[in-house]
Each structure stands twice: as structure tokens, then as C-alpha cells.
C-alpha distance (Angstrom), angle and dihedral (degrees) to the residues before:
residue distance angle dihedral
Q1 . . .
V2 3.77 . .
Q3 3.77 125.5 .
L4 3.79 121.8 -157.3
V5 3.79 126.0 -163.2
E6 3.79 120.2 -171.7
S7 3.77 129.4 -161.8
G8 3.78 139.6 167.4
G9 3.77 105.0 66.9
G10 3.77 122.7 132.2
L11 3.76 146.8 116.2
V12 3.78 121.0 -45.4
Q13 3.78 135.7 165.2
A14 3.77 121.0 -111.6
G15 3.78 109.8 -80.8
G16 3.78 92.1 27.7
S17 3.79 131.5 116.3
L18 3.78 138.6 -119.5
R19 3.78 133.7 -179.8
L20 3.77 120.5 -146.5
S21 3.79 123.7 -160.9
C22 3.80 130.3 -161.5
A23 3.78 121.5 -169.3
A24 3.79 118.7 -163.2
S25 3.78 124.9 -156.1
G26 3.78 137.3 170.7
S27 3.80 118.6 40.6
T28 3.78 94.3 8.6
F29 3.81 91.6 154.2
S30 3.80 87.1 72.6
I31 3.80 94.2 60.1
S32 3.79 117.0 108.6
V33 3.77 101.1 171.9
M34 3.78 137.5 6.1
G35 3.74 127.4 -160.4
W36 3.76 150.6 157.6
Y37 3.77 126.1 -109.3
R38 3.79 129.5 179.7
Q39 3.76 135.9 -154.5
A40 3.77 124.3 -163.3
P41 3.81 121.3 -162.9
G42 3.78 111.0 -75.2
K43 3.79 93.1 6.4
Q44 3.77 135.9 101.0
R45 3.75 121.8 -101.2
E46 3.80 110.2 -96.2
L47 3.77 136.6 -166.8
V48 3.79 115.5 -104.7
A49 3.80 102.1 174.6
R50 3.78 140.9 -32.5
I51 3.78 138.6 -166.3
G52 3.77 130.1 -155.6
R53 3.78 131.8 -146.2
T54 3.80 88.9 -95.7
S55 3.81 88.9 53.8
S56 3.78 92.3 -109.7
T57 3.77 110.0 151.9
N58 3.75 140.2 -164.1
Y59 3.77 131.9 -173.0
A60 3.75 140.2 -163.7
D61 3.79 108.8 -101.7
S62 3.78 90.7 -119.2
V63 3.81 93.4 63.1
K64 3.80 102.2 37.7
G65 3.78 111.4 126.9
R66 3.80 93.0 16.6
F67 3.81 105.7 57.6
T68 3.78 127.3 53.1
I69 3.78 126.3 -166.8
S70 3.79 119.4 -159.4
G71 3.75 137.7 167.8
D72 3.78 140.4 -146.3
S73 3.79 104.4 -155.6
G74 3.78 92.0 -173.3
Q75 3.79 90.6 59.5
N76 3.81 95.3 32.5
T77 3.77 87.6 -127.7
V78 3.79 131.3 138.1
Y79 3.77 125.2 -160.9
L80 3.78 133.4 -159.6
Q81 3.77 116.0 -159.7
M82 3.79 108.8 -162.4
N83 3.79 119.4 -166.6
S84 3.80 132.7 176.5
L85 3.79 90.9 20.5
K86 3.79 119.5 -162.3
P87 3.81 129.2 -148.3
E88 3.79 90.8 -117.7
E89 3.80 88.3 62.5
T90 3.76 90.7 69.7
A91 3.79 104.5 125.5
V92 3.75 146.3 114.1
Y93 3.78 107.5 -80.0
Y94 3.80 117.2 -147.5
C95 3.76 129.3 -162.9
N96 3.79 115.6 -137.7
A97 3.78 133.7 -166.2
A98 3.78 122.8 -170.2
T99 3.77 124.5 -165.4
W100 3.76 130.7 -132.9
G101 3.78 121.8 -91.4
G102 3.74 142.8 60.4
S103 3.80 92.9 -69.1
P104 3.79 103.3 37.4
I105 3.75 121.5 -163.4
N106 3.78 115.0 -129.6
Y107 3.77 121.5 -144.2
W108 3.80 123.9 -167.6
G109 3.73 136.1 -159.7
Q110 3.79 122.9 -134.1
G111 3.79 92.7 -100.5
T112 3.77 132.8 -114.9
Q113 3.79 124.7 -127.6
V114 3.79 119.0 -121.1
T115 3.79 115.6 -171.5
V116 3.79 120.8 -175.1
S117 3.78 114.8 -166.7
S118 3.78 123.0 -153.3
């Protein structure tokens, strides 16, 4: 089992920045990749960014150049630095951890609210 605890959400004006953190505990050795997803009201959950054990990253096209995902393997923590935020990025942001293997298990945090005011 893996437990994920997010922090760092809040209210920010358009063009501002926020940094989200996600700390993993439990069977962290089983984690292959960690990432951030977001879900706005009435919309499907979507990938924002993810980072693998080798520090390879990928981003949604909409956030490239503005968001940066990074990891601290020693602390089992992943960060999402979000710059130049837009009102349409208001959503609940969820941390995700996926395990190794052909049928990975996905773990989710409780979510943290990010609100971007115009």
C-alpha cells in the first residue's frame, strides 16, 4: 500500500504561481511513476505532468513551459511548480503513484484545491 499526502493548493490571481507537494509513504519501493492530475467541475480528470524513477518527465501540452514537475527520491516527494496560472486551470489537483508491472496499481491522494482568480 502507498499513501499520498498533498499540500500547497490555494487561491492565486491569474498569472501567479503555486507549488504543490506530494509525499508518499508505505511501500514506496513499488512506485514506478508519480504524477499530478487535475479535475475541474463537470470535466474528466486529466494528466498534468508525471515523472518516472529515472526522472523522465512528460507534460500535458497545455502546461508545457509553465509547469515543472520534480522529485526528491530520498524524501519520496514530488513537486509541481505552476507558473503563469490561468483561471481555466482552477481544479482539484490529485497526486498519483503507479506501481511497476504490466498491471500497475494506481494510488491517489485526497486532492488539493487550486483556484485561479481572473
